[in-house]
Structures are given as structure tokens and as C-alpha cells.
N, C-alpha and C positions, 0 to 999 in steps of 0.2 A: 527390461523393464519388469518382468517376471520378479527378478529378486527384490526389488523395491517393492512390489504389488504383495509380495509376503511378509516383509517387514511392517506394511502398514496393516495388514491382517492378524498380525501376532501383536500389535500395540496396543495400548489399554488408553494411556493419556497420550493425546497427540497433539503438538502447536505445529500451526502453518505459518510461515513468515513469507509474505508476498511482497514483491517490488514495482518497480516501472514495468517491466518484461512483461508480466501477466497482461497490462492494461494496453502494451505497445499491440500485440496480438489483435485488439478491437479496434485500433487504427488512433490511439493517442499517443502522441509524441513523447516522449521521455523528456523530463525536465531539461536534460542537458543537450536534446536534439536541439541541431541549426533550426532557429526561426524562420517562417517564410515571410514573404510580403513586406508592410510595413514594419512588422516588428523585427525583421532582419538585422536593423542596425542596433538592438537592444541586447545586452546580456541577460539571461533570465535571473541570473544571481542578483542583479541590480535594480529587479523589478519584485523581489522577495526580502524587505529587511525594512526594518521601522523608519530607517535613516532615507531610503530610497521613496518610501510613501511620503514621509513628510516634505520633502524635497518637491515630488512631483505626485500629490494626490490623485489628480486626473488621469494622468498617464497610465499609473499604475491600476487602478480601478478600471481603468478598461481593456488593460490586457489582461486583468481576470475575468472580465467579462467575455473577452476573446475566448479564455481558455474553458469558461462554462459554458459556450456555445459549442466548442468541439466537443466537450463529454456527451451534451445533450445528443448529438447527433449520430452517437455509437452506441453499441448493444452489448451488453455482458457478453462473452465468449464462453466457449465450451470448457474453459478450464474454472470460470468462475460458477458457471451453474454443477460443475462437478464438484467442487468445494462445497455448495449448498445442499447438494442431495447427500453427499457424504456426511456433513454435520446433522441431517435428520435421521440418518441409518445407523449413526455411530452408537451403539446404546450399553458397551462395554464399559466404558471408561468417559475421561472427560475430552473435549474437543474445543481448541481455543485456535480462532483465525485473528491473526494478526497483521495488519497491512501498513506499509510505507506510505501506500497511496491515498490521494485525496480525491479521486473522483468519485466516490459512492458505487462503485460498480457491484461491490460484492453484495451490498444490500439490495440493489436492483436484481442480481440474480436469485436473491432468497435468503442469503445467509443472515440470519437473527441476530448473531451477536458477534459483531466486529469490533476488535480495538485497534483503533484508527491513530497511530501514533503521531502522525503529522498534521491532524486535523481532517476537515470536509472543507470540500471547495463551494459547495452550495449552502454553506452556512455563514453566519456572520457574528461578529463581536466588536466591541468598541476598540479603539486605537489607543485610548488612555481610560483609566481606571473610570468608570461610569459614575456619574453623579445620579441624585435623587431624579433628576430631571431626564436623564437617558433611556429612552426604552426604543427599543429595536423597531417594534410594531407602528410605532409612530414618528421614525425618524424622516427628516425633511428629505425629498426626493432630490437627488441631482447626482453628480458625478467626482466625488462619492455621495453618499446620502449622509447624512450629518444632522446632530441635535441640534433644534432651531434656537434652544436657549443658551446652550454653552458652546457650542460649535464642535463638540467633540466627533471624530468621523468614524463613520461605519468601515469595518475591514473585513477582509476574508477571515474565517475564522480556522486557518490553517498557521503551520509553525513557521515562522521566517528565520532566516541567518541569524545566529547570534542570541535564538530565543529557546529556551528548556522545553523539552516535550512535556505534555500534561502529565502533572504526578501520578495521578490516579489510573490512567491509563499505563504508562511504563512499569508502574509498581505491580497492575495485573499483568502484564506480560511478562515481567521478570520473573514473578512467582510461577505462573504456569510454565515458565521455561526451564525452571528450577525442578519441576516435580514430573514432566514429562518423559515419558520413556521413549518417544520418537519425536523429532523435529523433522519438518518437510520446510524445505526454502527455496523458494519459488519465483525466478524471474527478477534475481537481483545482482548486482555487481559485489554487494558486500562490503562497499566502501562509506557508507555513511552510518555513522555512530550515534546514540546509543543502541541504534536498530540493528547493527550486524552483531552487535556483542549479545545478542539475544542467542545466536546460534551457538558461539563461542561458549556461552554460559550452559546449554544444555548439553554441549561436547565434554565439558568439565565435570559434570554431574552425571555421567556415563550414559546419556541418551543416544541412540541412534541418531544420526543426522543425513539426511538425502538431499543432495541438491539437485533441483530441477531448474537448468539452464542451458540456452544454447552456446553460449560462450564461456571460458574460463571466468571464475570469481575469485575475489580474495578471500574465500570461506571455503575453497576447495579443500584446502591442507585440513580442515574441521570435519570434512564429510566421511561417512563409512560407506557412501555410495553417490557417484555421480551419474546423472541422467542427462545425456546432452541432447534435448529434444524440447521443442516449443509446449508451453504449459497447455494450449489445445489439444495437443496429440498425449501428452505425458500423462495428466493429471484424470483424465476419464478412462486411461488405463489402469494407472495405479489403483487407484481409488474404486474401480470397479462400478462405475457408473455410466460407462461409455460405452463404446463397440468395441470388442477385442479383436476385430477383422479387420483395424485399422492397419494400414502397412507401416511395419517398424523398422524394416531394413536398414534405413537411411541413418537412424538413430543409434546413439551409441549408450551401455550402460557400464560402469566401470567400478570397480573396488576402489576407493583412494589409499 
């Protein structure tokens, strides 16, 4: 991890891309983890599409309520806090935090400016283009809430299968990736695009790419350095915000 820390210390314009792995260390199941209890008979993919929501809005809404309850019970971890602290201390250039996660843990940890590629689980929008009568503050209560005049359904403000990422968020993430001299990729398998493409873009622009993940990822070939360690261990160490006395012998750091 010392080599990764040196690369971070030398960099001016830094982008961090986080995935489900960092939140899993807080106890949030990754999206494709097996569900438990009542939800075990449903595939998450079937609960995250406009088609699924229109077919069974009550079931899908309750599933998202269940996910919100899970998130509310956990806390940001040392990895989240290390990123928030680094954002405040990095004065020599730019720092951009991009996340694929919808749980809001980065903001709860104190990160002020987060580009949420896939939206936010704790905010809502309308399923169909809202009419003048549609106001989220006055939606009729229900499972799901809806407009009492036109019947438009409230939905979670997250990106579902088949939907485009929010243009302004993706554009900002791409521009930061093009301009950075270091990208830190944390806790992602690198299988979901266009998010994974940000690391490839940074690499093409000759930025250094460091991957922090406990398992191999599809982005490993683009990395200059791979740290096989949990985010809760690696980020405080690499970013200089934590205890340097953590036992590191069980983790590895290898050039790609």
C-alpha cells in the first residue's frame, strides 16, 4: 500500500470511483447478492425496471422500502470517512468522487460533492413525465404514493435497467476522468458500463489507475497498481487519514 500512497501524494487531479464493495463493508448486500426471507423468490433485476414497476408497483415499492430500511440501519465505514477527510484536505488540485452506489453513505460520512451515477435510494421522482398537477410534496400516500389527480406513480430516483444515466452527472464524471492524473477504483467488479468505462478513459488519457478490491475485477488489466484489500483497510492507509499501524501483512499490492 505504500506504493499506492506515494502515487496519491504525487497526484494533483484525482478521481475516485466507488462500487458496491465499499458499502458491503458497512453491511449492505450488493445488488446481485442473494436476497433473504420473503424476497428470496424474486430476482433483483426484475424489481429494477419500468416494466416490473408497472406490472407490480406495490411489490416493487415495498422492495425499495425494504432496501431503504437496510441502509438506515448501517453506518458509513472507515473507507467512506477516509474519502471525506481526503476531500477536505486535498488542496493541491481537484478531487472528484464518483459512485455507482445509491445508498447515500458517502454524503452521510461527510463527502460534500458526490456524483451519483445511479441516483439516490432516498429520493423520489415520477414514473411518467410529471404534469402540472404532480408535486412530490403533496403526493397521495400509498404503496406507492401517487398523484391524486392524474394517478402518476412516485418511483425511487434510481437508474433502472434500460434507462440512461443522468446526463449532467455522467458528463461531469467523464470530464473529470479525462482530466485526472490519478484514478482510484474502489470496490467494483468493473462489469457495469458506462461506469466501468471511466477507468478505461482515465487510463487512455495516461492517468495512473489504482484498483482497491478484495477480488479480481474486469478492470485489472487497465490498472497500474492493484491493492487486494478491503476499502476499510486500504483507504485510510493510502489516503493518509487513518492508522498506519493497521496489520497489512495479509493484504497484497501488485503492479499490473
